[in-house]
N, C-alpha and C positions, 0 to 999 in steps of 0.2 A: 518371473512372476512374484509379486509381493505376497508374503505370508500375512496372516492376521496380526502378527507382532509388528509388522512394518507399516500397517495401514493407520491412517489418522482416523479420528472419530467421524469426520465428514466423509472420508472415503468409505468407511464401513457403512454409514447411513446410505450413501449413494448405491453401494453394492446391493444392499438389502432391497432398496426400491427397484433396482434394475431386475433383480430376481423376481420381485413381486409382479411386475408387469409382463414378465416372460412366462409366468405360470410355473415358476420353479421354487417358490417360497413355501407353498403348502401343497399337500397331495390333492389330486382331483378325486372327486366322489362320483362314481358312475350313476348314482341316483339323482344327481343334480340335473335340473332342466338345462339343456344346452343354451349357450348364449345366443345362438342363432334364433331360437324361439323368442327370447327376450327382445332381441332387436326387431323382430317382426312385429311384436306388439307395440314397440316404440313407434315404428313407422305407421301402423294403423292409427295410433293415437294422434300422430302428427296430421294425418289426413283429416281426422275429425276436427282438430283445432283449426286447420286451414279453412274447412267448410264453415266453421263458426266464426271465422274472421279474427281469431285470436292470435294467429301467427301468419306470416306471409309465405306464399308458396315459393320454393326455390326452383327456378327454371333449370338449373343444372344440378339437381339433387343427385347425390351419389348413393348407390346401393351396392354393398359388397356381399358376395356369397361364395361358398365353396362348391365347385363343380364335381361331377362324378369322377373326374380324373384327379381329384384331391388338390386341384389348383384353385387359387382365389381369383375371382373375376369381379370386375366393377362395371356396373351399368349406370350410364348417365344418359338420360333420354332414351334414344333407340340404339345408342352405341354401347357395345359390350367389349371389354378388353381384358386380357390376362394381366394381372398386376403382381404376380409372384416375385418378379425381379425388384419390385419397389418395397417389398416388405422388409422391415429392419431386422427381424429375427423370427424364428419359428415359435408358434404358440401351441398349446394343447388342442386336441381335436374338439374338446367341449367349448373352446373359446371361439371368438370371431373378431374380425376387424371392421371398423367403421371409420369414415372420415370424421374428424373432430366436429366440423361445422354442420354435419348432417344431423347431429342430435344435441349439439350445444352451440350457444352463441355468446359472444362477449360484447359488453357495452362499456365504452370509456366513460369516465366521470366528467363532471363539469367544474368550472373554476370561476366562482363569483368574484368580482373585484374586491380587493383588500379593504376598500372603504366600507364594505358591508360586513366585515368581520367584527366579532365581539370576543373578548377574552373571557367573559363570564357568561354562564347560561342565563337565559331569560325566558319568560313566557312567550310562546310562539317561535322559539328558536330551536335549532337542531344541531348536533355535533357534526362538524365537517372533518372527516378523517383524511389525513395525508399519510404518506409512507412512513414518516418519522413517528407517527402516533402508534405504529405497530412495532416500534423498536423500544430500546431501554430509556429513551428520553422524549416522551410524548410532550407535545405543546398544544393543549386543547384550544380549538377555535370553534366558534358557533356562528351559524348564519340563520336568517329567518327561514322558516319552513317554506314560504312562497318562493324563495330563491334556490331551494334544494331540488334540483331537477333529476338527480340520480341518487337513489336511495338503496341502502342495504339493510337487511335484517340479520340478526345474529345467526351464524351458521352458513351464510353465503361465503363463496370463495372469491377473493380478490387477487388479481395478478398485477404485479408491478410492470410498467410498460417502458420506462425510460432509463437511459444512462447506466450508472453503476448499479442501480437497484433492479435493473431488468432481470426477470426470472424469479424474483422473490414472490412467495405465495403466502397469503394471509387468510386467516379465518376472520370474517367481518364481524363488526358489532352493529348495533342499531344506529343508523345515522346516514349522513350523506357522504359521498366520496369524491375526491378531486380527480382532475384530468390525468394525473400520473398513474392511475390505476384503472383496471377494467374488471367489471363484475361478470362472473360466469352465470349464464342463464340456461336452463334446460329447455328444449323445444318439445317437451311433453309434460304431462302433469303427474302421472303415477310415479311410485317409488321404484323405478326399474334399475337405477344405478345408484349405489351408495356414494354420497358425496365425499365420504372419508377415503374411498378408493380413488376418486377423482383428485382429491388433494394429494395423495401419494403419487398419482400419475404426473401432476404438474411439478412435483418436486423431483421427479425422476430424470435421469440423463436424456431420455428421448425427447421430452418437452424442452428441457433446459438448453440443450444444444441447438435446437431449432431457433429459439428466440434470441439466444446470445450470439448466434452467427448471422442473424438477420441484419442486413446492411442498414436497415432503417431504424433499428431499435435504439441506438444511442441518442440520436437527436429527435427524430420524428416519432419514435415509439412504434410499436406494432399495433395492428388493428385486426378486425375479424378476418379480412381477406388473407392476411399473412398466415393464418392457421388453416386455410382451406385445404391444403394438401397434407396436413398432419394426420397420420394414421394412429388410431386409438385402439388398443387391444381390450376387448370386453370379455371378462370371465362370466360364468354363471353367477346369478345373484347370490346364492349361498356361499360360493367360493369368494366372492368379493368381501363378504363379512368375515370369512376365515382369514383372508389376507390382511384385512385391517386389524383384526385382533392380534395377529402375529406381529405386525409392524409395531403396534402399540405395546406389545410385550417386550420387544427388543429395546424400545426407546429409553426406559429407565437404566438399562445396562449400558447403553451407549453414552448416556449422560454421565454416568459414573466414570466410564472410560475417558470421556472428554475432560472431566475435572482432573483426573490423574495426569492426562496428557498435558494439560495447561500447566499444572504444577511442575511436572518434569521439565517442560519447555522453559518455564521461568527459572527453575533451578539451574538448567544447563546454561541459559543466557547469563544469569548472575555469576555462575562459576567461571564461564569463559571470560567475562569482563574482569573478574577479580584476578584470574590467572594472567591475563594480558597485562593488567596493571602491575602485578608482581614481577613479571618478566621485564617490563620497562624499568621498574625500580632497581632490580638487580643489575640491569644493563648500565644505568648511570652511576652505580656505586662500584663498578668494576668487578662484579661478582658473576657475570654471565659468561665471560670468556676468560681464558688464562692470559696473564700478562707475559709478554715476551721480553726477556732482558736485552734482546738485540734491538728492540724498538727505540727509535729516537724519542727522547722524553718530550712531553707536551711543552715544557719550557722553551725548547728550541723552536717548536712550531710558533709559539707566542712571540718569540724574538723576530721571526720572519714576518709575522703579521704586523708587529709593531713597526718594523722597517718599511713595510709596504704602506702602512697608514701614514707614516711621516712623508713618504714620497707623494702620496695623494694630497696631503696637506700643502706641501711645497708647490704642487702643480695647481693648487686652488680648487681641486675637485672635492675636497672634504675640509670642513671647518674644524679647527682645533677646539676641543672641549676644555673650557676654562676650569672645570672641576674634574679633570681627567684622573681616574683612579690608577693606582699602581697595580701591577700584576701580582696576585697573591700566589705564593707557592704552597704546595701540599705537604711540606715538611712539618708544618704546624698542625697538630692533630685536633685543634679546637674548632674545626669547621663543622658546619651543620651536617655535612655528609662525610662519612669516613671512607676515604678513597685511597687507591694505591699510591705509592711514592712517585711513580712515573707520571702521575696526573698533575694538573694544576686547577686552581679554583680562581675564577675571574668574574668581574662584572661583564654582562653581555656586551655592553657598548665598546669594550676594549677590543673585541674581535669583529666589530662592525664598522662599515663606512657610513651607515645611516640607519637610524630607527625613527620612524615618523608615522603619523596617521594620515589618512586621506583628507579629501576636501570636506570642509566643515559645514558648508551650506548645501541645501537641496538645490541641485542644478536645474536648469531649463532642459527638459528632455526633448529629443528629436526623434523622428520616425526612423532615421538611420544615421550612421556616423561612427563614432568611436565607442565601443562597449564601455559601460560604466558599472562596476561591480560593487557589491556590498557584503556584509557578513553572511547573508544567505547563500553566497557562492562558495563558502569555505566550510568544509566538514573535516573531521579528523583524517589526515593523510590524503584528502581528496580535494582537488581544485575543480569546482563544477562550473565550467565555462558555458553556461546557457541560462536562459530565463533572466536576462539582464536588460537594462535600459540603455539608451544611446545618448551621447552628448556630442556637440559640434567639435570639429577639429580645433577651432579657435579657443573654445573653453578648455579643451584638453591641454593645449599648449600653455594656457594660463595656469591651470591647476598644477601641471607637471613641468613647470619652467625649469626647475633645478634638479629634478630627478624623475625617473620613470620606472614603473615596476618591470622587472626583467625576468627572463627564464632563469630559474635557480634561486630566485629570492624566496623568502618565506613570508606568508601572510598569517597574521594572528588576529582572531576576532576580539574586539574590546568592548562591545556593548551587547545587551540582550541576554537571553537565557543561556546562550551557547558560548559565553565568554571563555577564552582560553583554548578554543579549537584552532588548530594550525594545519597548514599544508604548504607544499612547495609549488611554486608556479612552474607548471610543466608544459607551457605552450610558448611559442615565439610569436606573439601578436601584441599590438598596441592595445592598451585598455587603461581606463582611469579607475581610481579607487575612492570610495566614500569614507567618511570619518569613522565609520563602524569597524574599520580595519586598521591594523598596524602593519606597516611594511618593514621587514628586517632584511637589510643588505649586508651579507657577510663579506669580509675581505677575502677570506679563503673559501670560495664557494664549495670546495670539496668537503667542508664540514657541515653542509646544510642538512644532510639526512640524519646525522647524529644529533644535531641541534633539534630537529623535529621530534626525535624520540624524547629528548629532555622536556620539551614543551608539553608533550602528550602524556608524560609519566605522572604518577601521583605527586612527585616533587614539583614538577612544572605546573600541574593543576593547582597545587597549594600556593605557589608563587602568584598565579593569576588571581586566585580567589582572595588571597590576603591583601592584594593591592587593588582590589575593586571597591569603588565607592558607590553608595546607594543601597537603601534598605530593600527595595523591590528587585528581585532577581532579574525580572524582565527589563528593568530600567538601570541596571548596574553600568559602571563605566570603569574600564581598566586604564589607569593613568599611564600615558606613554612614557613619561619620565621615569616612572617606577619600572616599566619594562626595561628601559636602558640599564637600570641598576640590578636587574635579576642576576643572582650569583650562579654561575654556570660551572659545573665540574667538567673539565676537559681532559680527555685521555690523549695519548699519542695518536697521530693520524692513522697509523697502521692498525692500531687497536680499534679506533673508531670504525674502520671498514669491517673488521671482524665482528664487532658488536652489531652493526647494522645488518650484516648478512645473517647473523645468528637469529636476530629478532624476526627478520623476514621469513626465515625457514620455519621458525616456531609458529608464527602467525598463520602461515600457509596450512599448517596442520588443522587449524580450526575451520578452514573453508573446504577442506578435502572430504 
């Protein structure tokens, strides 16, 4: 069980609301009039309003009462049945249960056409409230009063009915409300139930679970009938007021807790990011794991890569670079990175068979065919092979006539706000790439995990940032030729393995 130290502010708030509707938040007062008497008066008033034609008669009206055997029974028409097994929890003796729709009704809003919207208030116009208007970024819209078919006054309760917002509860302002919300209306006139208590009920897990689990809620929204089975615990009126006062007393404390919680979360996130960056920087400087004098030096690895590259050139699989750079050795201490003697420093292109960007034109997309991915499919260390478009096989063959992205290759984002994010292709499936990505094909594929660490390290991020053109971060462009010239610190192959394993083990600590 979680202690108060382990609970989030939202969990504390929910716990308090759950205690409130179970009768466990405040003490019961034996002098309070029982809720059963309160409910009787509500039903009497309903009958009067029906006779006056102010509300419609419900043919299947529910009436819940406690029998002499201390069990709850529900009467609908002439049928009476024991409902004890349906009750979600026990309540105090002075409380009672009602079906939500027996004393409350909800009315969905209306949605005038956008052609009738006005961005500025005018005579004869009224504010049309939408869900966003009860959030931090309201966008006021006004419609003519004659088009406002569903109206709220300040103090009404509105319930969000659709999608991600379903379950949200708002205190209404004076105005109209749109179809995404429903207004709560009481089926009586007197002040029998404190609306502040009802607001707490709608925020409580009992109501929230019902509407969020409703299969219709996400698209079609919920309506009055979906709440017909909802059981509502009613306290004595005086206890309702004590409950509300107690909840309101807790709220400032919870808000203070919430501020500290957010501050701590931001600090933890910031600390984790900085620590990960430090680990990566240490890794590519040879400071994360010990050097082993028995390791074959990186220079030997580079000679093998060079020989393999010459073989690929002679076979016509790779073109010779007219401006090929020499391999730099780490004996010279004047490098940007101070690295161990067994390491080497080289331009990235020296260990690659190909560094290129994807298709530069927006292709003709198809309903199916070959997946076509872009920068949005690449996140740090993660290749997200979903939410892509398709191109024809014919276009794929044209785009990737001379090369194809393959398992083990590296993808590097080169445009947009996420420039410099990299991942390893971890699937064996055909796909095309857009110009927003750089494809890096290593000659020695076993070095790919280490190279990924370089690209995601502070040093690698600096390389990407310093070689990006464009003043607007969202419109920047990482030049592919500059990527080819990235200077890479390369350790012995055995040390690369130790570094990658050490980084993985340390990063796992953050997710445990």
